[in-house]
Structure formats: structure tokens, C-alpha cells
N, C-alpha and C positions, 0 to 999 in steps of 0.2 A: 504494499499500499504506500502511496506517496505521502511524504510529509512535507508540508509547505512551511517554509521558514517565515516568520513575521516580516522580515525584510523583503520578501518576495511579494507581499501583498501591496495593493495600491495605497498611496498616502492617506486617502480618505478613510481607510480601514484602521490605519495605525495612530492617527492623531486622537488625543483625548476629546477634542470638540470638533464637530463637523457642522459647517454653516452652509446651507444650500439655497441659492437663489433660483427659484423656479418660475417658469412662465414662457410666453411666446411673445417675443419682441415685435412680431408682425401683426399682433392683434391688440393694438392700443394698450390699455391699462393692464392687460394680462402680463405684460413685460416688467411689472413692478419688481419682482424678486431679482431678476437679472440686472435691472437698473441699480438696485441697492448694492449688489456685489461690485459692479463697475464703480460706483461712487465711493464705496468703502476702499477699494484698492487705490483710488486716486487721492483720498483724503486721510487715510488712516494707515497705521502699520498693523500687520496681522501677527499676533503672537505666535511663537514657535509651536505652541500646543494646539493651535487652531488651523484647520484646513478650511479655506473659504473658496467655494466653487460656484460658478454660474453653470447650472445643469440644464438650463433652457427647458425643453419638453422632454428630457431624458431622465427624469428622476426615478421612474419606475424600475429601470434596469439597475441603477445604482443601489436603490433600496433592496432589491432582490439579492444583489451581491453582498450587501451588509448582512442580510438575514442568514446567508450561507457561509459567511466568513468565519474563520477561527479567531479572528481579532476584529473588534468593533470599537467605535468611539464610545465614550461614556455619555456624551451629550450630542444630540442632533437637533439643530435649529433649522427650521424650514421658513423661508421667506417667500411669500406668495400673495397674490391678489385674489380676493374672493368677493362674491356678492352675498353679504349677510344682512342686506336691508338697512345698512347704516349710511352715514353721510359720506359721500365720495371723498377719498383722501384720508379717512380716519384710519389710524394705525392702532391695532389692538392684538392682544395675545389670545389665542384660543387653544383648547385642548384638542388633540387629534381626533377625539371622538365627536367633536362639534363641527368638523369639516362638512360643509354642505355637500350633498350628493349630486347636486346639479352638475352636469357635464359641460364644461366650457369648450373643450375640444377633445379629440381622441387621446391626447397624451397628458391630460390634465391631472394634477395632484388630486382633484376632487372626485375622480372616479373611485368606485368602491374598492377594486383590487389594490390600488395604491394606498388608500387610507388603511386598509387591512394590513398592509406591510408595515405602516407606521405603528399600528397597534401591536403587531407582532414583535417589532423591535423593542417596543416599550414593555410589554407584558411578559414576553417569553424570553427576551434576550437581555433585559435589564438596562436598556439604553434610555436615558432621560430624553424624551422627545417634546419639543416646544415648537409651536407654530406662531410666527409673527405675521399677521395678515394686514392687508390694506384693502379697504372697501373700494371696489372699482366704480367708475362711472359706467355708462352704457358701453358695452363692448361692440366693436364694429362687426358688421355682417361679412365684410370682405377684408382682404389684407389692407392694414392701415397702421403704419409704424408711428410711434410716438405716444407718450403718455399724456393724459389730460393734465391741465395745470394743477388740479387738486392732487392727483396721484404723484405728479412730478415734485410738488412741494413736500409730499410725504416721504420721499426718498432719504433726505438728510435726517429726518426725524427717526426713521428706522435705523440708520447708521448710528445715530447718537444712542439709541436703545441698546444696539450691540456693544457699543463702547461702555455704557453704564453697567452692562452685564459682564464686562471684562473679556468680551470676545474680540474686541478691537482696542487699539491704543492710538492716541493722537500721534501724528508725525513729530519726530524729534526736531526741534528748531535749533539752528546754529546761530551763535552771536557773533 
């Protein structure tokens, strides 16, 4: 039988904290999670213990890998846009069990199998799973890049939340 060394596993399996920006940049506000990762990389330092990734619409494959891996992060933070009937641009934390079942697209975090993977990571694998969400405005019917003003204004707020939770650090300044 094969033995996989921890060093052979992807970085996202080996770091204590994994932060995933989810969404589709081609569908308006659905790109929120990806925009937060881009903003964080430009305005903050990522601590050595944190893996920060823009996973776009590919979160399901990554979560499946985590479920099967011999090594996993202790904490998983999901950044995503959802429609929870709140004010567009509102940033809030929800429990994975509260993710709306509404399907935004075929690769959405909101689909039942993906939310089941999150619950399995939390309940069966002992990973602390947190979801930082942003309320979307109306999503476009066709490809339309760019966040609404409300959701765009929420991007730095989400990055500040990550910094307060010690998942990011301010850039060091030189005198």
C-alpha cells in the first residue's frame, strides 16, 4: 500500500488555516469571494500558517480532496456571495448548515453536495468551518463581469474581518 508523505500533499492540505474565495467573476456579484482574495493579496500579508486561495468555481473538487486527505487544515474559511434576503453588500458570518440551497450556477458553493462536504469536514473530520458571506444584488442572467458598488464596497470590509480574525496581517511599512 502507498504511503503519502505530508510533504507530498498540496499546500492547502498542510497549512493550519485555509481561506477560500469562491465565486464566478463572470456573473456580477457572484465574484465576491474571488475579489476578496485579490484585495487581500494586494493589501495584506498572508501569515505562514494560512493558505489563501481564489478557487473560483472549483471549490467542490478541493473540498473533496480535503475530505479524503490524510492531512487537513484545522480551520477552513469560505468567502462567498449568497442571496439571504439581506441588504446588498452586507457582510455576515453564517454556519455551513445555513447556506441557502438555491443554485446560482452548476459549480456553486450553494449546491447540496458541496454544503454536505463542508458539513462532513466539520463533523467527521474535525475541521472548524466558517463561512463569511456577502449579500448579492441581483445576479445577471448573462455573462457580466464586475461587482455592484455595494458588493465592491464590501470587499475591504471582508478583508478587515480576516485581519481581525488573524488570518491576514497588515503590510509592513518601511520608514
